[in-house]
N, C-alpha and C positions, 0 to 999 in steps of 0.2 A: 465185513462185506466182501464177497468174492471179487477178485480182479483177474483179468486175463491180459497177457502180453500182446500188445497191439502189433508188434513186429511179425508175429506169427500170422496174424490175419492179413497183414500187408503183403507177406510173401505169397500167400495164397492168391491174393488179388493180382499180384504181378504175373503169376502163371496164367490167369484167366483173362485179365485185361490190364494193360499197363497203367501206371500212375498218370501218365500223360493223358490217356483217354478218359480217365476218371475226372481229372481236373478240367479237361476240355468240356466234357458233358455238363459239369457243374457251372462253369463259367458261361458257356453259350446260353444255357437256360436262364441264368441270372441276368445276362445282358438283355435278353428279350423281355423278361419281367420288368426290369427297371427302365428300359427304354419306353415300354408301354405305360408304366406307372408315372414316369417322369415327364413325358411329353405334354401331359395335361398341365403340369405346373409351368413349363416353359412357354406354353401357349396361353398363359393366364390372361394377358391383356386382350388377346384376340377373342378368347372364349367369353370374356366379360362383355365384349361388344356384341357378340352374336347370340348369347343365351341368357345373359343377366342384364337386360336392358334397364337403364336407369338414367335419370337426368344428372345424377351425381356420379362421376366416374369412380370416385373412391368407394361409393356404396356398391357399385357393380363389381369392383375388384374384391371387395370384402365378400360378396356373394360367391364369387368364383373360388376364393380361398376357403370359404366355408364348405363348399362342395368337395374341395380338395381334402379338407380335414375329415369330413364325414366318412370317406373311404377308409380312413385309418381305424375307425371304430368297428368296421367290418373285418379288419385284420385279425382281431382277437378271436372271434368265432371261427374265422377261416383257419387260423393257426391251430385251434383246438381240433377242428375237423380233420385237417390234413395231418396234424400230429398223430391223431388216432389211426389214420390210414397208414402213415409211415412207420409207426411203432408196432402196429398189429399185422399189416399186410405187406410192408416193404417200403424202403425209401424210394425206390425206382417208381413204384405205382403212384405214390403221392406226387412226386415231382413231375411226372408225365401229365397228370390232371391239372396241376397249377398252371403250367404253361399253356395248355389248351384253353382253359377258361379265360386267361388273361388276353390271349389273342382274339377270342370271340368278342370280349367286351370292348377292346380297343378298336377293332375294325368296325364294330357296331357304332361307335362314336363318329367314325369317319363317314358313315352313311346317313347320319341324322339330319332331318330338316332343322332349320334354325328357328329362333323365336319369331322371326318375321313371318314364317310359314305356319307354324303350329302353336305359337304363343307359349303359354306356361307349360303345355304338354311337352314341348321340346326340352325345356329346362328340366322337367321332372324325369324324362327318359334319360337325359344326360347324367343326372345324379344317380339313377338306378344303375347305369352302365359303370359309372365311377365306383359304386358300391361293389359291383361284381369284380372290378379290378382289385379293390381292397381285399375282398374275400380270397381271391386267388393269390395275391401277394403275401397273405398271411402264412401260407405254407411253403413259400419258396426259399428264402435265405437260410432259415434254420435247417431245413432239410438238406440243402446243398452243402452246408458246412458239416452236417453229420455224415453225409455221403462221402465227402473227401477225407475227413478226419479219421474215419474208421478204416480207411484204406492206406493211410499215410504211415510211414515209419516214424517211430517215436522221436527220433533225432531231428526230423524236419517237419514235425506236425504243425508248428506255428507258421512256418514259411509256406507250406502247401495250403493250409487253411486260409491264410491271408490272401492267397491268390484267388480264392473263390470270390472274395469281396471286391476284387478288381472288376468283376463282372457288374457289380452295382454301379461302379464309377463309369465303366465303359458304356453301360446302358444309358446312364445319365448324360455322358459325353455325346453319344450318338444322338440323343434327343436334343441336346443343346446345339450341336452342329446342324441338325436338321432345321431347328428354329433359325439359326444364323443363315443357313442356305436360303430359306424362304424369304427372309428379309433382304437378302442380297440379290436374289434373282427376280422376285416378283414385287410389284408395287403394293402399297398398302391396300388399295382398292381391290386388286386381284386376290390378295390374301383373304380379305373379308368375303369376297364373292365366291371363291371356290378353292383356292390353293391351300387353305388351312386344312383341308381334308387329307392332303397327301401324306403327312407324317403318321396319321392314324391308320390309313389303309396300308401303308408300308409294313405294318405289323403282320399282315398275312404272309408276306414273303419271309421275313426274318424269323417269324414264329414257326413257320413250316420247317425251316432248317433246324431250329432248336428241337422241335418235337421229334424229327427223324433221328437226330444224334442221340437223344436220350433213349429212344426206343431200342437202340443197339446195345445198351449197357446191361450189365448184370447187377444184382444187388450186392451189398457189402458183405464181407465175410462175417462180421460180428452179428449182423441181423440174421444171416442164414444159420449161424450157430445157435442163436436164440430160438429160431423157428424149428430147427432140427431137434432141439432138446425140449420143445414144447414150453418154453419159458416166456413167450410173449404174453403180455397182460391183456385181460379181457377189457378193462377200461384203463388205458395208460394214464389218462388225466387224473383219475382218482389215485392211482399208485403214485404218480408224480407229487401231488399235493400232500399225500400222507407221509411220504418218505423223503422228499427233496424240496419241501416248501421253502426252507431257508435259502437254498441255492437259487431258487427262482427269484426270490426277493433281491438277492445280490445281483443277479443278471439284469433285473429291471433297473436297478439303481446305477450299476456300472455302465449301462448302455445309454445314459442320459446324453453324453456328448456326441456319441456317434449316431444318435437319432435327431434330437433337437438341434444340436450343433451342425449336423450334416445338412438339414433342410434350411437352416438359416444361411449357411455358407455357400449353398449351391442354388436351390430353387428360389428362395426368397431374395438372395443377393442379386440375382438377375433383374428382379423387379426394383429392388432398392437402388441399384445403380442408375436406373432410368428415372424413377420418381423423385429420389432425393439427390443423387449425384448429378442429375441433369444430362446424363449420357444417352446417346442413341441406342436403340435396341441392338444394333450391330456390335457396338462396343461392349454392351452388357453381355451378350452371348459369347463374344470372343473372350472376354475376361473369364467367364464361367467355364468355357471350354479349356482354357489354359490351366485354370485351377484344378479341373478334373484330371487333366493329363499329369500334372504334378502329383495329384493324389494317387493315380495308378502307379506311378513310379515309387511313391513313398510306401505304399502298402506292403509289398514283398520285402522291402528293406526293413520295415518295422517288424514283420514276421521273423526275418532272419535274426534281428537283434533280440527278439523275444526267445528264440531258440538258443541263442548264445549266452545271453545275460539273465534271462528270466522274464516272466510275464509282468510282474509287478513294477520293476524299474521302468519299463517302456510305458506302461499305463500311467505311471506317476509323471514321467517327463512330459508326455503329450498333454495330459489334462492340466498340469501346472502351467505349461506354456500358454494354453488357451485362456486360463484365468488372467495371466499377466498381460497378454497381447490383445485380448478381445476388444476392449474399448479403443486403444490406439489404432488398431487396424480398421475399425469402423469409422474413425475420424478420417482416415485416409480415403476410405471408400466414399465418404460424404463430400470430399473435395471435388474440384472440377478437373483435376489432372487425370489423364487417361492412365498413366503408369502408376499413379497413386492408387487408383481403383484396382488395377490388376494386382499390384503387390499386396494391397490390403486383403483382397479376397483370397489370394493364393496362400498367404500365411495362415489365415483362419482355416482354410481347407487342409493344409498340411498338418496342422495341430490335430484336427479331427482324424486324419488318416493314420497318424502315428498311433493313436489310441485304437483305432479300428483294426490295425494290423495284429494287435495282440489280444483283442477282446474275444473273438469267437472261439479261439482255441482254449481260452480260459473257461468259457461257458461249457464247451464240450467236456473238458476235464473235470468239471464239477458234477456231471450227470452220468448215471449208469445207462447202458445201452437200451434197456427195455423202455425207458422213458425219455431218451435223449432228444428225439425229434420233437416230442411234445414240450419238453422243457425249454428247448431253444426257441421254438415257435411262440410259446406263451410268453416267456420273459421278454423276448425281442419285441413282440407285438403290443404288449401292454405299455412298454416304454414309447413305442411309436405312436400309440393312441393318445397318450397324455402329453408327450413332449415333441414328437416328430411331426405328425400330421397337422397339429394345431399351430405349429411354429410360424408359418407364413401369415396365418390369420392373426395370431397374437401380436406378431411384430407390426403388422399393418395397423391393428387396433391401438397398440401402445403409442404409435406416432400420432394417430388421430386423437387419442385421449389426452396425451401430454403436450403435443406440439413440439416434442423434442426428437430430432432426427436420429439421435444416438440411443434412443430407448431400446431398439432391437439388440444392441450390444449387451445390455443388461441381461436379456434373456439368454444370449449365447454364454455369457460368463456364469449365469445361474446353472445352466446345464453342465458346464465344465466343473463347477464346484461340487455338484452332486457326485460326478464320477471320481473326482480327486479324493473326496472324503471316503467313498466306498472302497477305494484301493487299500486303505488302511485296515479294512475288515475282511479281506480275502487272503487265503493262503497262497503261497507260491506253488504252482503246479508244474513247473518245468521238469520234464523227465519222468512224470508219473505215468503209470500204465492205465490205459482206459478201463473204466469199470464195465464189466459185463452185466452183473446182476448182484 
């Protein structure tokens, strides 16, 4: 299989647009996507009261998380659609559309009448808007990683790619801080009456900034090389499955911890600290915000370590730590002490971040350029569909079913074990040249 030196492509990129601009465009767009996608989860208890009316609060929360999970099933067709656009017509084109659709869906949620006004129609429209969010999110993260990795020098590819994923954490952090701000500034009654709309409508502002920044970018050298040679595929998804199916399976399994573990340690943990730990919403959002800050710090460190020592050692260390520490950290989160809650959640999230920092560069290095966007999007979104989006629902259901408050820890450890075992079946890709075709 032919390969091309990525440093040549990165030098061309440097002449036309700096690496800083490339990373900034990827991060800003990802921040917008994950702020929009995450705010629904952080506002779960409020949404449950406004759109999923029930005499049983747990049933209403289950309904809210079910709608949260439904969006993840739309990520797979979204990933296939935008993967096709990205591999056939350009990474920039696909990434511009993902952010636009996400902003429209999120702002639309902020304008919705509630169940008290429209009844079940309000709930139905909310779920449809959530599905549009999922469709748009399906094309974001894989494309942003392909965009940066194809412009990065080989020596720093893991470091620079890991920085893209800080956008997911920063977006979630912004959503968490917004939720914390609402609970700090407004009363519970004010939030239910009108203030809950603020974080959704804010998407119009931050989304507009992201769209403008991405519109100023050029496409990657590797994609333009493919286009100039007429080597883009008519149906990238068919080419992907026929030539790189094994790599997609490895991506799906390797991503278990950074999808399922991520949503347990961030989105679900904010609810867990309130419902099981007995903490206020302010404590829960503050703990989640701190965990996300530590995750943002950990990601580039993990990427640097992956560039220095290899991808597999970092992936092994992070997933093994998650297996060992998962249950003890949940025991701390279930306690009544505030610092126990903060430390427990932060440690879980750091384990996820260590793996995340080395994951996407490994995915990129498994795939050739003509199907890279499709492969990243498909693999990542299949994992998200089965393990990520369903994580808060499954965790809530496990507690309801077993009566054991530590049941969600088993799900976290399960995801970590899948990643850990998969590490033994992948090759070390540190220092390889990116495949063109």
